[in-house]
C-alpha positions in Angstrom: -20.5 92.9 84.5 -20.9 95.2 81.6 -22.4 98.7 81.7 -25.4 97.6 79.5 -26.3 94.8 81.9 -26.1 97.1 84.9 -28.3 99.7 83.1 -30.8 97.0 82.3 -31.0 95.9 85.9 -31.4 99.4 87.2 -34.1 100.1 84.6 -36.0 96.9 85.5 -35.7 97.8 89.2 -37.1 101.3 88.6 -39.9 99.8 86.4 -40.8 97.4 89.2 -40.9 100.2 91.8 -43.1 102.3 89.5 -45.5 99.5 88.9 -45.7 98.7 92.6 -46.4 102.3 93.4 -49.1 102.6 90.8 -50.7 99.3 92.0 -50.7 100.6 95.6 -52.3 103.9 94.5 -55.0 102.0 92.6 -55.7 99.8 95.6 -56.1 102.8 97.9 -58.4 104.5 95.4 -60.6 101.4 95.1 -60.8 101.1 98.9 -61.9 104.7 99.1 -64.5 104.3 96.4 -65.9 101.1 98.0 -66.2 102.9 101.3 -68.0 105.8 99.7 -70.3 103.5 97.7 -71.2 101.6 100.9 -72.1 104.8 102.7 -74.3 105.9 99.8 -75.9 102.5 99.5 -76.6 102.4 103.2 -78.3 105.8 103.0 -80.4 104.6 100.1 -81.5 101.6 102.1 -82.5 103.7 105.1 -84.5 106.1 102.8 -86.3 103.2 101.1 -87.1 101.6 104.5 -88.4 104.9 105.8 -90.7 105.4 102.8 -91.8 101.7 102.8 -92.8 101.9 106.5 -94.6 105.2 105.9 -96.6 103.6 103.0 -97.3 100.6 105.2 -98.5 102.7 108.1 -100.7 104.7 105.7 -102.2 101.5 104.3 -102.9 100.2 107.9 -104.6 103.5 108.8 -107.0 103.2 105.9 -108.2 99.7 106.9 
């Protein structure tokens, strides 16, 4: 095999490894972001439920 062909193979191998690493990094960041979003969303739902029940109880007290 010629030197140019070997360099091409090495370059392609390095490129594939870099792409795989970046893809893995993106996947990890997306998982972290989804977990954080779920936590924030759950807290918003709790807050909404608390406020809704307080309004409901106030309306029942007025009747």
